N, C-alpha and C positions, 0 to 999 in steps of 0.2 A: 339592794342586794349586790354584793360584789362577787367577782369570779377571777380566779387566777388565769392569766393569759400567757405568762412566760415564767419559767422557773429554772434555777440551776441549784442543785444540791451538792454539798460536800466541797465547796470552793475553799481552798486554803488562802487565807488573807492575813497579813501581818498588821497588827495595830501597834502604835507606839512610835517613839522618837520624834513626835511633833512637839512644837513649843506648847507648853500648857496653856489652856484657855485663860485669858486675863493677864498673860505675861507681858510686862511693860519693857519693851526693848531699850528704852532710854535709861532705865534704872538698874539694869543687870547686864554684864558683858556677855553672858551666855545662859540660856535657859537650863534649868535642871533637866537631866535626861529622864525621859519617861520610859518605863520598861517596854521592851518589845515582846509581843506575844502573838504567835500564829494560831489562828482559830479556824476551825471548819465552820463555814457559814452555809446556811440555806438561804438563797436569795430568790425573791419572786416579785412580779408586778401584778397587782390586782387592778381590775377595772371596776370602778364604783360609780356612784352617783356623782356626776360632774367632774370626774377626773380619774387619775391613776395614782396608785400608791406603790412606791418601791419600798419593799420591806426586806429586812435581813434578820436572821436569828443565829446567834453564835452560842446558844445554850446558856447564856448568862446575860442579864439585863445590860451589863457594861459593854457587851459586844453585840447588841441587838438594837434595832431601831427602824424607823420608817421616814419617808419623805413623800409629800404630796406634790403631784405635777398636774398641770392643766391638760396636757396631751401625752400620748404614748411616746412620741419622739423625744420629748424632754425627759421622760422617765428612763428611757433607754440610754440617753446621754448621761443621766445621773449615774446609772449603773456602770457605764464605761469610765466616767471620771472617778468615782469612788472605789470601784472594785476591779476595774480593767476588764469588765465583761463586754465583749463585742457581740455583734449581731449573730455571728456563727456559734457562739458559746452556749446560747440558751438551749435547753433540752426540749 
């Protein structure tokens, strides 16, 4: 059984402008631009059996996902790296 231990709702996060997955730098001078889109995300960390899951929901599968971590510190660091969520930002 899992339970939410940290959450942040309504975070504005911009996706896009990264090099497309699989882009080969050696064969193209510049990657094609990916569209930028700002999405309101609900982000949370769940404690489950054997680890923690950082999850985000942007209302569309393209802007939603999850990552599994062995411990809470790693999950919090993942939230900081991916979304800029610091320890003081959680609700």
